[in-house]
C-alpha positions as CSV (number, residue, x, y, z in Angstrom):
1,X,-43.0,-25.2,52.2
2,X,-46.2,-24.1,50.4
3,X,-49.2,-26.7,50.4
4,X,-52.1,-25.8,48.0
5,X,-55.5,-27.0,48.7
6,X,-58.5,-26.8,46.3
7,X,-61.8,-26.7,47.9
8,X,-64.6,-27.0,45.5
9,X,-67.7,-29.4,45.2
10,X,-67.2,-29.7,41.4
11,X,-65.0,-32.6,40.3
12,X,-64.3,-30.9,36.8
13,X,-63.2,-27.6,38.3
14,X,-60.8,-29.5,40.9
15,X,-59.3,-31.4,38.1
16,X,-58.9,-28.4,35.7
17,X,-57.6,-26.2,38.4
18,X,-55.2,-29.0,39.7
19,X,-53.8,-29.5,36.2
20,X,-53.3,-25.8,35.7
21,X,-51.5,-25.2,39.1
22,X,-49.3,-28.2,38.1
23,X,-48.5,-26.9,34.5
24,X,-47.9,-23.3,35.9
25,X,-45.4,-24.9,38.5
26,X,-47.5,-23.6,41.5
27,X,-47.6,-27.0,43.1
28,X,-46.5,-30.7,41.9
29,X,-49.7,-32.1,43.7
30,X,-52.6,-29.9,45.0
31,X,-54.7,-31.4,47.8
32,X,-58.3,-31.6,46.6
33,X,-61.4,-31.4,48.9
34,X,-64.9,-31.7,47.7
35,X,-66.4,-30.9,51.1
36,X,-65.1,-27.9,53.1
37,X,-65.5,-29.8,56.2
38,X,-62.8,-32.3,55.1
39,X,-60.5,-29.4,54.6
40,X,-61.3,-28.1,58.0
41,X,-60.4,-31.4,59.5
42,X,-57.1,-31.4,57.5
43,X,-56.1,-27.9,58.5
44,X,-56.9,-28.4,62.1
45,X,-54.3,-31.1,62.2
46,X,-51.9,-29.3,59.9
47,X,-48.3,-28.3,60.7
48,X,-47.4,-24.8,61.7
49,X,-44.2,-25.2,59.7
50,X,-46.0,-25.1,56.3
51,X,-47.8,-22.1,54.5
52,X,-51.3,-23.0,53.0
53,X,-52.7,-21.6,49.9
54,X,-56.4,-22.3,49.4
55,X,-58.3,-22.0,46.3
56,X,-61.8,-21.7,47.8
57,X,-65.2,-22.0,46.1
58,X,-68.0,-19.9,47.8
59,X,-71.1,-21.8,46.8
60,X,-70.8,-25.4,48.1
61,X,-73.4,-27.6,50.0
62,X,-73.3,-28.2,53.7
63,X,-70.5,-25.7,54.4
64,X,-70.1,-22.8,52.1
65,X,-67.0,-20.8,51.5
66,X,-68.0,-18.0,54.0
67,X,-68.6,-20.5,56.8
68,X,-65.3,-22.0,56.0
69,X,-63.6,-18.7,56.3
70,X,-65.1,-18.3,59.8
71,X,-63.6,-21.8,60.6
72,X,-60.1,-20.6,59.6
73,X,-60.1,-17.8,62.1
74,X,-60.5,-20.6,64.9
75,X,-57.5,-22.6,63.6
76,X,-54.0,-22.7,65.1
77,X,-52.5,-22.4,61.6
78,X,-54.6,-19.5,60.6
79,X,-51.7,-17.1,60.3
80,X,-50.2,-19.4,57.8
81,X,-53.0,-19.7,55.4
82,X,-53.8,-17.5,52.3
83,X,-57.0,-17.8,50.5
84,X,-58.0,-17.2,46.8
85,X,-61.9,-17.0,46.6
86,X,-62.3,-18.7,43.3
87,X,-65.9,-18.5,42.4
88,X,-68.5,-18.4,39.3
89,X,-70.3,-15.6,41.4
90,X,-70.0,-12.2,39.6
91,X,-71.9,-10.6,42.6
92,X,-70.2,-7.3,43.6
93,X,-71.5,-7.9,47.2
94,X,-69.5,-11.3,47.3
95,X,-66.2,-9.4,46.2
96,X,-66.9,-6.8,48.8
97,X,-67.7,-9.4,51.6
98,X,-64.5,-11.2,50.8
99,X,-62.4,-7.9,51.7
100,X,-63.6,-8.3,55.3
101,X,-61.7,-11.5,55.8
102,X,-58.1,-11.3,56.8
103,X,-57.0,-14.5,55.0
104,X,-58.5,-13.6,51.7
105,X,-55.7,-12.2,49.4
106,X,-57.6,-12.4,46.0
107,X,-60.9,-13.0,44.5
108,X,-61.1,-14.6,41.0
109,X,-63.9,-15.6,38.9
110,X,-64.0,-19.1,37.4
111,X,-62.2,-20.4,35.6
112,X,-58.6,-19.7,36.9
113,X,-56.0,-18.9,34.2
114,X,-52.3,-19.2,33.6
115,X,-52.3,-15.3,34.2
116,X,-53.9,-15.9,37.7
117,X,-51.1,-18.3,38.4
118,X,-48.5,-15.7,37.4
119,X,-50.1,-13.1,39.5
120,X,-50.3,-15.4,42.6
121,X,-46.6,-16.0,42.4
122,X,-45.8,-12.4,42.6
123,X,-47.9,-11.6,45.6
124,X,-45.4,-10.6,48.4
125,X,-46.9,-13.3,51.0
126,X,-46.5,-16.2,48.5
127,X,-43.4,-14.9,46.4
128,X,-40.8,-16.5,48.8
129,X,-42.2,-19.9,47.7
130,X,-41.5,-19.3,44.1
131,X,-37.8,-18.5,43.7
132,X,-36.9,-16.8,40.5
133,X,-34.2,-18.4,38.3
134,X,-31.2,-16.2,37.6
């Protein structure tokens, strides 16, 4: 089973991303975290029988996206986590830095679109969670 987490400190972003993910049939109910530390707590107690898709913002107070990615590597479920960096940053260095993290499978500039949802469903690591109708 795929669980989708939106980790972003902006309420409007989480609302819009959540609705888009629902409308595109990525998930019925995304889990939303305003603080990265709360998502760390959730994932540290998470089940290894699920796969977790995270839509992660970079620029957040207290714990930013880069610090969060470091925390993932300490988790027992790290191999069940795939991360989409979703950010307003257009800095080339951020895009390059994201490539250094093994769990990051895509880097998207805000806002996410229906096309991004279609693309994520086609990624080999996520495709098994989105069976195609005959």
